[in-house]
Biopython code that builds the backbone (N, CA, C, O; Angstrom):
import numpy as np
from Bio.PDB.StructureBuilder import StructureBuilder

atoms = [
    (1, "MET", "N", (0.845, -1.182, 0.000)),
    (1, "MET", "CA", (0.000, 0.000, 0.000)),
    (1, "MET", "C", (0.889, 1.243, 0.000)),
    (1, "MET", "O", (1.789, 1.372, 0.829)),
    (2, "SER", "N", (0.629, 2.150, -0.932)),
    (2, "SER", "CA", (1.451, 3.355, -1.000)),
    (2, "SER", "C", (0.872, 4.439, -0.096)),
    (2, "SER", "O", (-0.335, 4.503, 0.136)),
    (3, "VAL", "N", (1.753, 5.274, 0.397)),
    (3, "VAL", "CA", (1.360, 6.389, 1.259)),
    (3, "VAL", "C", (1.266, 7.640, 0.394)),
    (3, "VAL", "O", (2.168, 7.929, -0.393)),
    (4, "ALA", "N", (0.183, 8.369, 0.541)),
    (4, "ALA", "CA", (0.004, 9.590, -0.239)),
    (4, "ALA", "C", (0.993, 10.660, 0.213)),
    (4, "ALA", "O", (1.323, 10.769, 1.395)),
    (5, "SER", "N", (1.452, 11.438, -0.747)),
    (5, "SER", "CA", (2.349, 12.548, -0.436)),
    (5, "SER", "C", (1.598, 13.628, 0.316)),
    (5, "SER", "O", (0.403, 13.828, 0.102)),
    (6, "TYR", "N", (2.300, 14.323, 1.195)),
    (6, "TYR", "CA", (1.733, 15.437, 1.949)),
    (6, "TYR", "C", (2.405, 16.716, 1.468)),
    (6, "TYR", "O", (3.632, 16.813, 1.475)),
    (7, "PHE", "N", (1.625, 17.676, 1.058)),
    (7, "PHE", "CA", (2.156, 18.962, 0.626)),
    (7, "PHE", "C", (2.228, 19.869, 1.848)),
    (7, "PHE", "O", (1.189, 20.229, 2.401)),
    (8, "ALA", "N", (3.425, 20.246, 2.282)),
    (8, "ALA", "CA", (3.617, 20.979, 3.524)),
    (8, "ALA", "C", (3.350, 22.482, 3.389)),
    (8, "ALA", "O", (2.719, 23.064, 4.271)),
    (9, "ARG", "N", (3.807, 23.119, 2.319)),
    (9, "ARG", "CA", (3.575, 24.547, 2.104)),
    (9, "ARG", "C", (4.101, 24.947, 0.737)),
    (9, "ARG", "O", (4.865, 24.214, 0.109)),
    (10, "GLY", "N", (3.685, 26.107, 0.292)),
    (10, "GLY", "CA", (4.194, 26.661, -0.946)),
    (10, "GLY", "C", (4.990, 27.915, -0.647)),
    (10, "GLY", "O", (4.691, 28.629, 0.310)),
    (11, "ILE", "N", (5.990, 28.185, -1.450)),
    (11, "ILE", "CA", (6.789, 29.398, -1.280)),
    (11, "ILE", "C", (6.788, 30.140, -2.613)),
    (11, "ILE", "O", (7.401, 29.679, -3.576)),
    (12, "PRO", "N", (6.105, 31.284, -2.678)),
    (12, "PRO", "CA", (6.104, 32.032, -3.937)),
    (12, "PRO", "C", (7.498, 32.570, -4.253)),
    (12, "PRO", "O", (8.240, 32.978, -3.360)),
    (13, "MET", "N", (7.833, 32.563, -5.528)),
    (13, "MET", "CA", (9.081, 33.133, -6.018)),
    (13, "MET", "C", (8.718, 34.274, -6.960)),
    (13, "MET", "O", (8.071, 34.060, -7.984)),
    (14, "LEU", "N", (9.134, 35.478, -6.612)),
    (14, "LEU", "CA", (8.782, 36.655, -7.392)),
    (14, "LEU", "C", (9.991, 37.183, -8.154)),
    (14, "LEU", "O", (11.086, 37.254, -7.595)),
    (15, "PRO", "N", (9.812, 37.556, -9.420)),
    (15, "PRO", "CA", (10.909, 38.134, -10.193)),
    (15, "PRO", "C", (11.158, 39.579, -9.767)),
    (15, "PRO", "O", (10.218, 40.357, -9.610)),
    (16, "VAL", "N", (12.413, 39.926, -9.582)),
    (16, "VAL", "CA", (12.772, 41.287, -9.164)),
    (16, "VAL", "C", (14.016, 41.746, -9.922)),
    (16, "VAL", "O", (14.817, 40.927, -10.374)),
    (17, "ALA", "N", (14.164, 43.042, -10.053)),
    (17, "ALA", "CA", (15.337, 43.597, -10.725)),
    (17, "ALA", "C", (16.570, 43.520, -9.828)),
    (17, "ALA", "O", (17.685, 43.327, -10.312)),
    (18, "ASN", "N", (16.365, 43.672, -8.514)),
    (18, "ASN", "CA", (17.467, 43.681, -7.572)),
    (18, "ASN", "C", (17.005, 42.999, -6.282)),
    (18, "ASN", "O", (16.113, 43.503, -5.600)),
    (19, "VAL", "N", (17.597, 41.876, -5.953)),
    (19, "VAL", "CA", (17.171, 41.098, -4.783)),
    (19, "VAL", "C", (17.334, 41.901, -3.496)),
    (19, "VAL", "O", (16.441, 41.886, -2.649)),
    (20, "ARG", "N", (18.445, 42.593, -3.336)),
    (20, "ARG", "CA", (18.670, 43.367, -2.102)),
    (20, "ARG", "C", (17.610, 44.447, -1.934)),
    (20, "ARG", "O", (17.096, 44.642, -0.832)),
    (21, "ALA", "N", (17.276, 45.148, -3.012)),
    (21, "ALA", "CA", (16.258, 46.197, -2.939)),
    (21, "ALA", "C", (14.889, 45.603, -2.607)),
    (21, "ALA", "O", (14.126, 46.196, -1.846)),
    (22, "ALA", "N", (14.577, 44.438, -3.173)),
    (22, "ALA", "CA", (13.301, 43.779, -2.874)),
    (22, "ALA", "C", (13.238, 43.378, -1.406)),
    (22, "ALA", "O", (12.223, 43.596, -0.744)),
    (23, "ILE", "N", (14.309, 42.796, -0.898)),
    (23, "ILE", "CA", (14.363, 42.407, 0.515)),
    (23, "ILE", "C", (14.163, 43.637, 1.398)),
    (23, "ILE", "O", (13.375, 43.603, 2.343)),
    (24, "ASP", "N", (14.868, 44.710, 1.094)),
    (24, "ASP", "CA", (14.745, 45.936, 1.889)),
    (24, "ASP", "C", (13.309, 46.461, 1.883)),
    (24, "ASP", "O", (12.806, 46.890, 2.921)),
    (25, "PHE", "N", (12.643, 46.432, 0.725)),
    (25, "PHE", "CA", (11.260, 46.896, 0.645)),
    (25, "PHE", "C", (10.353, 46.046, 1.521)),
    (25, "PHE", "O", (9.554, 46.583, 2.288)),
    (26, "TYR", "N", (10.466, 44.746, 1.419)),
    (26, "TYR", "CA", (9.592, 43.860, 2.196)),
    (26, "TYR", "C", (9.865, 43.984, 3.698)),
    (26, "TYR", "O", (8.937, 43.912, 4.504)),
    (27, "VAL", "N", (11.124, 44.169, 4.072)),
    (27, "VAL", "CA", (11.470, 44.314, 5.494)),
    (27, "VAL", "C", (11.063, 45.696, 6.010)),
    (27, "VAL", "O", (10.374, 45.804, 7.025)),
    (28, "ASP", "N", (11.486, 46.740, 5.318)),
    (28, "ASP", "CA", (11.277, 48.109, 5.807)),
    (28, "ASP", "C", (9.845, 48.606, 5.626)),
    (28, "ASP", "O", (9.377, 49.425, 6.416)),
    (29, "THR", "N", (9.150, 48.131, 4.611)),
    (29, "THR", "CA", (7.836, 48.673, 4.279)),
    (29, "THR", "C", (6.686, 47.736, 4.627)),
    (29, "THR", "O", (5.638, 48.186, 5.091)),
    (30, "LEU", "N", (6.874, 46.429, 4.405)),
    (30, "LEU", "CA", (5.796, 45.467, 4.636)),
    (30, "LEU", "C", (5.978, 44.675, 5.935)),
    (30, "LEU", "O", (5.182, 43.782, 6.226)),
    (31, "ASP", "N", (7.009, 44.988, 6.711)),
    (31, "ASP", "CA", (7.245, 44.386, 8.031)),
    (31, "ASP", "C", (7.575, 42.899, 8.006)),
    (31, "ASP", "O", (7.291, 42.184, 8.967)),
    (32, "PHE", "N", (8.174, 42.428, 6.912)),
    (32, "PHE", "CA", (8.694, 41.061, 6.886)),
    (32, "PHE", "C", (10.045, 41.061, 7.586)),
    (32, "PHE", "O", (10.576, 42.124, 7.909)),
    (33, "LYS", "N", (10.595, 39.901, 7.818)),
    (33, "LYS", "CA", (11.923, 39.758, 8.421)),
    (33, "LYS", "C", (12.884, 39.238, 7.349)),
    (33, "LYS", "O", (12.497, 38.478, 6.461)),
    (34, "PHE", "N", (14.123, 39.658, 7.451)),
    (34, "PHE", "CA", (15.151, 39.189, 6.528)),
    (34, "PHE", "C", (15.272, 37.677, 6.625)),
    (34, "PHE", "O", (15.315, 37.120, 7.722)),
    (35, "GLY", "N", (15.325, 37.024, 5.487)),
    (35, "GLY", "CA", (15.524, 35.577, 5.449)),
    (35, "GLY", "C", (16.942, 35.241, 5.023)),
    (35, "GLY", "O", (17.734, 34.722, 5.809)),
    (36, "PHE", "N", (17.257, 35.545, 3.756)),
    (36, "PHE", "CA", (18.593, 35.277, 3.233)),
    (36, "PHE", "C", (18.798, 36.069, 1.948)),
    (36, "PHE", "O", (17.840, 36.488, 1.298)),
    (37, "ASN", "N", (20.059, 36.264, 1.595)),
    (37, "ASN", "CA", (20.407, 36.937, 0.346)),
    (37, "ASN", "C", (21.611, 36.225, -0.251)),
    (37, "ASN", "O", (22.705, 36.247, 0.314)),
    (38, "ALA", "N", (21.396, 35.591, -1.406)),
    (38, "ALA", "CA", (22.479, 34.882, -2.098)),
    (38, "ALA", "C", (22.765, 35.541, -3.445)),
    (38, "ALA", "O", (23.058, 34.859, -4.426)),
    (39, "GLY", "N", (22.678, 36.858, -3.486)),
    (39, "GLY", "CA", (22.964, 37.585, -4.722)),
    (39, "GLY", "C", (21.760, 37.692, -5.632)),
    (39, "GLY", "O", (20.982, 38.640, -5.530)),
    (40, "SER", "N", (21.601, 36.718, -6.526)),
    (40, "SER", "CA", (20.469, 36.764, -7.460)),
    (40, "SER", "C", (19.273, 35.956, -6.946)),
    (40, "SER", "O", (18.307, 35.734, -7.677)),
    (41, "TYR", "N", (19.345, 35.523, -5.691)),
    (41, "TYR", "CA", (18.256, 34.762, -5.078)),
    (41, "TYR", "C", (18.226, 35.107, -3.596)),
    (41, "TYR", "O", (19.267, 35.127, -2.941)),
    (42, "GLY", "N", (17.039, 35.380, -3.066)),
    (42, "GLY", "CA", (16.939, 35.738, -1.654)),
    (42, "GLY", "C", (15.519, 35.580, -1.166)),
    (42, "GLY", "O", (14.634, 35.172, -1.918)),
    (43, "GLY", "N", (15.302, 35.906, 0.105)),
    (43, "GLY", "CA", (13.969, 35.742, 0.635)),
    (43, "GLY", "C", (13.739, 36.467, 1.935)),
    (43, "GLY", "O", (14.667, 36.908, 2.613)),
    (44, "VAL", "N", (12.449, 36.574, 2.261)),
    (44, "VAL", "CA", (11.991, 37.175, 3.503)),
    (44, "VAL", "C", (10.961, 36.236, 4.117)),
    (44, "VAL", "O", (10.496, 35.291, 3.479)),
    (45, "ARG", "N", (10.613, 36.521, 5.380)),
    (45, "ARG", "CA", (9.606, 35.695, 6.041)),
    (45, "ARG", "C", (8.789, 36.561, 6.979)),
    (45, "ARG", "O", (9.230, 37.616, 7.434)),
    (46, "ARG", "N", (7.599, 36.090, 7.250)),
    (46, "ARG", "CA", (6.738, 36.718, 8.258)),
    (46, "ARG", "C", (5.817, 35.621, 8.766)),
    (46, "ARG", "O", (5.037, 35.044, 8.009)),
    (47, "ASP", "N", (5.920, 35.344, 10.058)),
    (47, "ASP", "CA", (5.175, 34.242, 10.662)),
    (47, "ASP", "C", (5.480, 32.962, 9.881)),
    (47, "ASP", "O", (6.649, 32.600, 9.745)),
    (48, "ALA", "N", (4.469, 32.271, 9.370)),
    (48, "ALA", "CA", (4.688, 30.995, 8.671)),
    (48, "ALA", "C", (4.926, 31.170, 7.169)),
    (48, "ALA", "O", (5.070, 30.182, 6.449)),
    (49, "ILE", "N", (4.970, 32.408, 6.693)),
    (49, "ILE", "CA", (5.079, 32.689, 5.254)),
    (49, "ILE", "C", (6.510, 33.049, 4.881)),
    (49, "ILE", "O", (7.184, 33.795, 5.591)),
    (50, "GLU", "N", (6.956, 32.511, 3.764)),
    (50, "GLU", "CA", (8.204, 32.937, 3.133)),
    (50, "GLU", "C", (7.881, 33.422, 1.745)),
    (50, "GLU", "O", (6.995, 32.882, 1.082)),
    (51, "VAL", "N", (8.593, 34.437, 1.298)),
    (51, "VAL", "CA", (8.529, 34.894, -0.084)),
    (51, "VAL", "C", (9.964, 34.936, -0.576)),
    (51, "VAL", "O", (10.834, 35.521, 0.071)),
    (52, "HIS", "N", (10.209, 34.318, -1.717)),
    (52, "HIS", "CA", (11.550, 34.313, -2.304)),
    (52, "HIS", "C", (11.575, 35.211, -3.532)),
    (52, "HIS", "O", (10.551, 35.428, -4.182)),
    (53, "PHE", "N", (12.748, 35.723, -3.837)),
    (53, "PHE", "CA", (12.959, 36.614, -4.969)),
    (53, "PHE", "C", (14.090, 36.064, -5.833)),
    (53, "PHE", "O", (15.044, 35.475, -5.326)),
    (54, "PHE", "N", (13.970, 36.263, -7.128)),
    (54, "PHE", "CA", (15.047, 35.881, -8.037)),
    (54, "PHE", "C", (15.186, 36.955, -9.107)),
    (54, "PHE", "O", (14.219, 37.628, -9.462)),
    (55, "THR", "N", (16.392, 37.100, -9.608)),
    (55, "THR", "CA", (16.651, 38.019, -10.703)),
    (55, "THR", "C", (16.736, 37.198, -11.983)),
    (55, "THR", "O", (17.624, 36.357, -12.116)),
    (56, "PRO", "N", (15.825, 37.429, -12.929)),
    (56, "PRO", "CA", (15.878, 36.683, -14.190)),
    (56, "PRO", "C", (17.185, 36.947, -14.927)),
    (56, "PRO", "O", (17.788, 38.011, -14.781)),
    (57, "GLU", "N", (17.616, 35.975, -15.716)),
    (57, "GLU", "CA", (18.865, 36.133, -16.470)),
    (57, "GLU", "C", (18.775, 37.257, -17.489)),
    (57, "GLU", "O", (19.767, 37.931, -17.764)),
    (58, "SER", "N", (17.591, 37.459, -18.050)),
    (58, "SER", "CA", (17.388, 38.517, -19.034)),
    (58, "SER", "C", (16.425, 39.556, -18.471)),
    (58, "SER", "O", (15.389, 39.192, -17.914)),
    (59, "PRO", "N", (16.746, 40.845, -18.606)),
    (59, "PRO", "CA", (15.813, 41.883, -18.146)),
    (59, "PRO", "C", (14.441, 41.780, -18.825)),
    (59, "PRO", "O", (13.432, 42.199, -18.257)),
    (60, "ASP", "N", (14.409, 41.220, -20.044)),
    (60, "ASP", "CA", (13.141, 41.040, -20.753)),
    (60, "ASP", "C", (12.238, 40.031, -20.047)),
    (60, "ASP", "O", (11.025, 40.034, -20.260)),
    (61, "ALA", "N", (12.810, 39.178, -19.218)),
    (61, "ALA", "CA", (12.038, 38.155, -18.504)),
    (61, "ALA", "C", (11.472, 38.673, -17.177)),
    (61, "ALA", "O", (10.826, 37.924, -16.444)),
    (62, "LEU", "N", (11.711, 39.936, -16.871)),
    (62, "LEU", "CA", (11.226, 40.523, -15.618)),
    (62, "LEU", "C", (9.756, 40.914, -15.775)),
    (62, "LEU", "O", (9.426, 42.086, -15.954)),
    (63, "ILE", "N", (8.889, 39.918, -15.705)),
    (63, "ILE", "CA", (7.451, 40.106, -15.854)),
    (63, "ILE", "C", (6.821, 39.993, -14.463)),
    (63, "ILE", "O", (6.952, 38.955, -13.815)),
    (64, "PRO", "N", (6.134, 41.050, -13.993)),
    (64, "PRO", "CA", (5.550, 40.999, -12.643)),
    (64, "PRO", "C", (4.606, 39.815, -12.453)),
    (64, "PRO", "O", (3.961, 39.351, -13.392)),
    (65, "ALA", "N", (4.546, 39.345, -11.216)),
    (65, "ALA", "CA", (3.714, 38.200, -10.849)),
    (65, "ALA", "C", (2.679, 38.633, -9.811)),
    (65, "ALA", "O", (2.698, 39.760, -9.317)),
    (66, "ILE", "N", (1.786, 37.710, -9.501)),
    (66, "ILE", "CA", (0.775, 37.930, -8.463)),
    (66, "ILE", "C", (0.955, 36.859, -7.405)),
    (66, "ILE", "O", (1.132, 35.684, -7.725)),
    (67, "CYS", "N", (0.909, 37.259, -6.158)),
    (67, "CYS", "CA", (1.069, 36.345, -5.033)),
    (67, "CYS", "C", (-0.074, 36.590, -4.057)),
    (67, "CYS", "O", (-0.374, 37.737, -3.728)),
    (68, "ARG", "N", (-0.711, 35.528, -3.594)),
    (68, "ARG", "CA", (-1.786, 35.639, -2.596)),
    (68, "ARG", "C", (-1.267, 35.083, -1.272)),
    (68, "ARG", "O", (-0.690, 33.997, -1.224)),
    (69, "ILE", "N", (-1.485, 35.848, -0.198)),
    (69, "ILE", "CA", (-1.051, 35.434, 1.132)),
    (69, "ILE", "C", (-2.256, 35.470, 2.055)),
    (69, "ILE", "O", (-2.885, 36.515, 2.221)),
    (70, "GLU", "N", (-2.577, 34.333, 2.653)),
    (70, "GLU", "CA", (-3.697, 34.267, 3.580)),
    (70, "GLU", "C", (-3.263, 34.777, 4.945)),
    (70, "GLU", "O", (-2.213, 34.395, 5.461)),
    (71, "VAL", "N", (-4.093, 35.653, 5.525)),
    (71, "VAL", "CA", (-3.794, 36.280, 6.819)),
    (71, "VAL", "C", (-5.025, 36.211, 7.713)),
    (71, "VAL", "O", (-6.115, 35.856, 7.266)),
    (72, "THR", "N", (-4.834, 36.553, 8.975)),
    (72, "THR", "CA", (-5.944, 36.802, 9.885)),
    (72, "THR", "C", (-5.879, 38.281, 10.264)),
    (72, "THR", "O", (-4.862, 38.940, 10.050)),
    (73, "GLU", "N", (-6.956, 38.788, 10.821)),
    (73, "GLU", "CA", (-7.019, 40.195, 11.236)),
    (73, "GLU", "C", (-6.634, 41.127, 10.089)),
    (73, "GLU", "O", (-5.804, 42.022, 10.249)),
    (74, "ILE", "N", (-7.247, 40.902, 8.943)),
    (74, "ILE", "CA", (-6.894, 41.661, 7.735)),
    (74, "ILE", "C", (-7.151, 43.155, 7.886)),
    (74, "ILE", "O", (-6.439, 43.961, 7.287)),
    (75, "ARG", "N", (-8.141, 43.536, 8.664)),
    (75, "ARG", "CA", (-8.444, 44.964, 8.824)),
    (75, "ARG", "C", (-7.287, 45.698, 9.504)),
    (75, "ARG", "O", (-7.003, 46.847, 9.166)),
    (76, "ASN", "N", (-6.618, 45.047, 10.456)),
    (76, "ASN", "CA", (-5.457, 45.663, 11.112)),
    (76, "ASN", "C", (-4.308, 45.839, 10.120)),
    (76, "ASN", "O", (-3.664, 46.888, 10.080)),
    (77, "LEU", "N", (-4.063, 44.808, 9.326)),
    (77, "LEU", "CA", (-3.001, 44.888, 8.321)),
    (77, "LEU", "C", (-3.336, 45.960, 7.290)),
    (77, "LEU", "O", (-2.479, 46.754, 6.902)),
    (78, "TYR", "N", (-4.573, 45.973, 6.858)),
    (78, "TYR", "CA", (-5.021, 46.984, 5.893)),
    (78, "TYR", "C", (-4.788, 48.397, 6.441)),
    (78, "TYR", "O", (-4.269, 49.257, 5.729)),
    (79, "SER", "N", (-5.162, 48.636, 7.679)),
    (79, "SER", "CA", (-4.980, 49.968, 8.282)),
    (79, "SER", "C", (-3.515, 50.373, 8.307)),
    (79, "SER", "O", (-3.175, 51.512, 7.988)),
    (80, "ALA", "N", (-2.657, 49.448, 8.682)),
    (80, "ALA", "CA", (-1.221, 49.751, 8.734)),
    (80, "ALA", "C", (-0.675, 50.091, 7.353)),
    (80, "ALA", "O", (0.097, 51.038, 7.208)),
    (81, "TYR", "N", (-1.067, 49.329, 6.344)),
    (81, "TYR", "CA", (-0.574, 49.573, 4.982)),
    (81, "TYR", "C", (-1.230, 50.808, 4.358)),
    (81, "TYR", "O", (-0.600, 51.502, 3.560)),
    (82, "ARG", "N", (-2.471, 51.085, 4.708)),
    (82, "ARG", "CA", (-3.154, 52.276, 4.192)),
    (82, "ARG", "C", (-2.453, 53.531, 4.714)),
    (82, "ARG", "O", (-2.279, 54.502, 3.977)),
    (83, "GLU", "N", (-2.051, 53.508, 5.989)),
    (83, "GLU", "CA", (-1.335, 54.662, 6.557)),
    (83, "GLU", "C", (-0.036, 54.932, 5.816)),
    (83, "GLU", "O", (0.442, 56.066, 5.797)),
    (84, "ARG", "N", (0.538, 53.905, 5.206)),
    (84, "ARG", "CA", (1.788, 54.038, 4.441)),
    (84, "ARG", "C", (1.520, 54.269, 2.949)),
    (84, "ARG", "O", (2.454, 54.284, 2.148)),
    (85, "SER", "N", (0.257, 54.447, 2.577)),
    (85, "SER", "CA", (-0.147, 54.669, 1.179)),
    (85, "SER", "C", (0.312, 53.543, 0.256)),
    (85, "SER", "O", (0.787, 53.792, -0.852)),
    (86, "LEU", "N", (0.165, 52.308, 0.719)),
    (86, "LEU", "CA", (0.607, 51.145, -0.054)),
    (86, "LEU", "C", (-0.502, 50.438, -0.822)),
    (86, "LEU", "O", (-0.220, 49.605, -1.684)),
    (87, "ILE", "N", (-1.748, 50.754, -0.526)),
    (87, "ILE", "CA", (-2.862, 50.009, -1.097)),
    (87, "ILE", "C", (-2.993, 50.313, -2.587)),
    (87, "ILE", "O", (-2.967, 51.476, -2.990)),
    (88, "THR", "N", (-3.131, 49.283, -3.393)),
    (88, "THR", "CA", (-3.367, 49.450, -4.818)),
    (88, "THR", "C", (-4.794, 49.978, -4.992)),
    (88, "THR", "O", (-5.747, 49.313, -4.586)),
    (89, "PRO", "N", (-4.957, 51.176, -5.593)),
    (89, "PRO", "CA", (-6.279, 51.811, -5.637)),
    (89, "PRO", "C", (-7.397, 50.929, -6.198)),
    (89, "PRO", "O", (-8.508, 50.945, -5.668)),
    (90, "ASP", "N", (-7.138, 50.179, -7.232)),
    (90, "ASP", "CA", (-8.190, 49.352, -7.816)),
    (90, "ASP", "C", (-8.331, 47.998, -7.124)),
    (90, "ASP", "O", (-9.093, 47.144, -7.578)),
    (91, "HIS", "N", (-7.592, 47.800, -6.019)),
    (91, "HIS", "CA", (-7.698, 46.571, -5.233)),
    (91, "HIS", "C", (-7.790, 46.898, -3.746)),
    (91, "HIS", "O", (-7.110, 46.291, -2.919)),
    (92, "ASP", "N", (-8.648, 47.874, -3.419)),
    (92, "ASP", "CA", (-8.869, 48.274, -2.032)),
    (92, "ASP", "C", (-9.574, 47.133, -1.283)),
    (92, "ASP", "O", (-10.086, 46.201, -1.903)),
    (93, "VAL", "N", (-9.597, 47.214, 0.020)),
    (93, "VAL", "CA", (-10.184, 46.141, 0.825)),
    (93, "VAL", "C", (-11.651, 45.939, 0.450)),
    (93, "VAL", "O", (-12.420, 46.894, 0.336)),
    (94, "ALA", "N", (-12.015, 44.675, 0.263)),
    (94, "ALA", "CA", (-13.390, 44.366, -0.137)),
    (94, "ALA", "C", (-13.699, 42.914, 0.167)),
    (94, "ALA", "O", (-12.831, 42.043, 0.112)),
    (95, "ALA", "N", (-14.973, 42.677, 0.492)),
    (95, "ALA", "CA", (-15.464, 41.308, 0.637)),
    (95, "ALA", "C", (-15.719, 40.764, -0.764)),
    (95, "ALA", "O", (-16.270, 41.461, -1.616)),
    (96, "LYS", "N", (-15.320, 39.530, -0.998)),
    (96, "LYS", "CA", (-15.481, 38.897, -2.302)),
    (96, "LYS", "C", (-16.570, 37.833, -2.238)),
    (96, "LYS", "O", (-16.798, 37.252, -1.177)),
    (97, "PRO", "N", (-17.243, 37.568, -3.348)),
    (97, "PRO", "CA", (-18.339, 36.588, -3.350)),
    (97, "PRO", "C", (-17.882, 35.153, -3.079)),
    (97, "PRO", "O", (-18.710, 34.293, -2.778)),
    (98, "TRP", "N", (-16.594, 34.885, -3.180)),
    (98, "TRP", "CA", (-16.085, 33.532, -2.927)),
    (98, "TRP", "C", (-15.699, 33.314, -1.471)),
    (98, "TRP", "O", (-15.092, 32.297, -1.136)),
    (99, "GLY", "N", (-16.050, 34.274, -0.590)),
    (99, "GLY", "CA", (-15.901, 34.056, 0.837)),
    (99, "GLY", "C", (-14.639, 34.593, 1.475)),
    (99, "GLY", "O", (-14.203, 34.082, 2.507)),
    (100, "THR", "N", (-14.045, 35.612, 0.881)),
    (100, "THR", "CA", (-12.837, 36.203, 1.456)),
    (100, "THR", "C", (-12.979, 37.716, 1.522)),
    (100, "THR", "O", (-13.828, 38.310, 0.856)),
    (101, "THR", "N", (-12.132, 38.322, 2.337)),
    (101, "THR", "CA", (-11.898, 39.760, 2.312)),
    (101, "THR", "C", (-10.480, 39.928, 1.819)),
    (101, "THR", "O", (-9.582, 39.216, 2.269)),
    (102, "GLU", "N", (-10.255, 40.866, 0.894)),
    (102, "GLU", "CA", (-8.950, 40.991, 0.240)),
    (102, "GLU", "C", (-8.579, 42.445, -0.003)),
    (102, "GLU", "O", (-9.438, 43.323, -0.083)),
    (103, "PHE", "N", (-7.265, 42.678, -0.118)),
    (103, "PHE", "CA", (-6.723, 43.927, -0.652)),
    (103, "PHE", "C", (-5.340, 43.619, -1.197)),
    (103, "PHE", "O", (-4.738, 42.599, -0.863)),
    (104, "SER", "N", (-4.847, 44.516, -2.043)),
    (104, "SER", "CA", (-3.551, 44.279, -2.677)),
    (104, "SER", "C", (-2.613, 45.468, -2.517)),
    (104, "SER", "O", (-3.041, 46.615, -2.385)),
    (105, "VAL", "N", (-1.320, 45.156, -2.532)),
    (105, "VAL", "CA", (-0.261, 46.153, -2.611)),
    (105, "VAL", "C", (0.655, 45.757, -3.764)),
    (105, "VAL", "O", (0.671, 44.601, -4.187)),
    (106, "MET", "N", (1.404, 46.711, -4.259)),
    (106, "MET", "CA", (2.400, 46.439, -5.304)),
    (106, "MET", "C", (3.774, 46.634, -4.708)),
    (106, "MET", "O", (4.008, 47.587, -3.965)),
    (107, "ASP", "N", (4.686, 45.731, -5.032)),
    (107, "ASP", "CA", (6.051, 45.933, -4.567)),
    (107, "ASP", "C", (6.797, 46.815, -5.576)),
    (107, "ASP", "O", (6.214, 47.261, -6.564)),
    (108, "ILE", "N", (8.062, 47.060, -5.327)),
    (108, "ILE", "CA", (8.823, 47.996, -6.161)),
    (108, "ILE", "C", (9.081, 47.475, -7.568)),
    (108, "ILE", "O", (9.513, 48.236, -8.434)),
    (109, "ASP", "N", (8.825, 46.194, -7.815)),
    (109, "ASP", "CA", (9.010, 45.611, -9.145)),
    (109, "ASP", "C", (7.685, 45.370, -9.861)),
    (109, "ASP", "O", (7.658, 44.762, -10.931)),
    (110, "GLY", "N", (6.588, 45.845, -9.276)),
    (110, "GLY", "CA", (5.288, 45.679, -9.907)),
    (110, "GLY", "C", (4.604, 44.369, -9.597)),
    (110, "GLY", "O", (3.543, 44.084, -10.152)),
    (111, "ASN", "N", (5.194, 43.551, -8.711)),
    (111, "ASN", "CA", (4.531, 42.321, -8.284)),
    (111, "ASN", "C", (3.360, 42.686, -7.380)),
    (111, "ASN", "O", (3.494, 43.523, -6.487)),
    (112, "GLU", "N", (2.218, 42.058, -7.615)),
    (112, "GLU", "CA", (1.023, 42.332, -6.824)),
    (112, "GLU", "C", (0.918, 41.317, -5.696)),
    (112, "GLU", "O", (0.901, 40.109, -5.934)),
    (113, "ILE", "N", (0.848, 41.814, -4.471)),
    (113, "ILE", "CA", (0.692, 40.960, -3.306)),
    (113, "ILE", "C", (-0.729, 41.169, -2.789)),
    (113, "ILE", "O", (-1.079, 42.261, -2.341)),
    (114, "THR", "N", (-1.543, 40.117, -2.856)),
    (114, "THR", "CA", (-2.919, 40.193, -2.384)),
    (114, "THR", "C", (-3.012, 39.489, -1.042)),
    (114, "THR", "O", (-2.682, 38.309, -0.919)),
    (115, "PHE", "N", (-3.463, 40.226, -0.040)),
    (115, "PHE", "CA", (-3.665, 39.672, 1.282)),
    (115, "PHE", "C", (-5.123, 39.248, 1.391)),
    (115, "PHE", "O", (-6.025, 40.007, 1.036)),
    (116, "VAL", "N", (-5.351, 38.031, 1.885)),
    (116, "VAL", "CA", (-6.657, 37.398, 1.855)),
    (116, "VAL", "C", (-6.989, 36.876, 3.231)),
    (116, "VAL", "O", (-6.162, 36.229, 3.874)),
    (117, "GLU", "N", (-8.216, 37.158, 3.693)),
    (117, "GLU", "CA", (-8.708, 36.539, 4.918)),
    (117, "GLU", "C", (-9.989, 35.779, 4.574)),
    (117, "GLU", "O", (-10.910, 36.331, 3.971)),
    (118, "VAL", "N", (-10.031, 34.522, 4.961)),
    (118, "VAL", "CA", (-11.231, 33.719, 4.748)),
    (118, "VAL", "C", (-12.247, 34.101, 5.824)),
    (118, "VAL", "O", (-11.909, 34.151, 7.007)),
    (119, "PHE", "N", (-13.475, 34.369, 5.422)),
    (119, "PHE", "CA", (-14.514, 34.781, 6.373)),
    (119, "PHE", "C", (-14.555, 33.818, 7.543)),
    (119, "PHE", "O", (-14.497, 32.601, 7.367)),
    (120, "GLY", "N", (-14.656, 34.379, 8.745)),
    (120, "GLY", "CA", (-14.795, 33.564, 9.941)),
    (120, "GLY", "C", (-13.487, 33.155, 10.592)),
    (120, "GLY", "O", (-13.504, 32.498, 11.633)),
    (121, "LEU", "N", (-12.332, 33.532, 9.999)),
    (121, "LEU", "CA", (-11.052, 33.126, 10.577)),
    (121, "LEU", "C", (-10.341, 34.249, 11.312)),
    (121, "LEU", "O", (-9.246, 34.029, 11.829)),
    (122, "GLY", "N", (-10.906, 35.421, 11.379)),
    (122, "GLY", "CA", (-10.240, 36.544, 12.045)),
    (122, "GLY", "C", (-11.232, 37.648, 12.275)),
    (122, "GLY", "O", (-12.331, 37.413, 12.778)),
    (123, "SER", "N", (-10.848, 38.865, 11.906)),
    (123, "SER", "CA", (-11.696, 40.026, 12.177)),
    (123, "SER", "C", (-12.949, 40.013, 11.400)),
    (123, "SER", "O", (-13.763, 40.928, 11.524)),
]
sb = StructureBuilder()
sb.init_structure("model")
sb.init_model(0)
sb.init_chain("A")
sb.init_seg("    ")
for serial, (resi, resn, name, xyz) in enumerate(atoms, 1):
    if name == "N":
        sb.init_residue(resn, " ", resi, " ")
    sb.init_atom(name, np.array(xyz, "f"), 0.0, 1.0, " ", f" {name:<3s}", serial, name[0])
structure = sb.get_structure()
């Protein structure tokens, strides 16, 4: 009898022009903690979440991505980011018909980070 594989977690990898600058933005602006920096590859963390960054070999391959991060107490996070003018205007905090509350921010490379709270799990 075979044992089914268990998927432990996913780690988004976002394309960036400069790994150090991306790390600094996530640490200084979005309150993540420094994870590691290996030149063209690095990462940050916050609670159970990690986000990794890579520099594409060709500048033409630097196409922004979208990353969704599930959180609790989204209204508190939203307030903190709104005070810093980080909220993407067309992705302001809103309840969605699929059962979440969401808002988005853009990082310095145009990657969209959407913070998501599933109804009933926090505020």
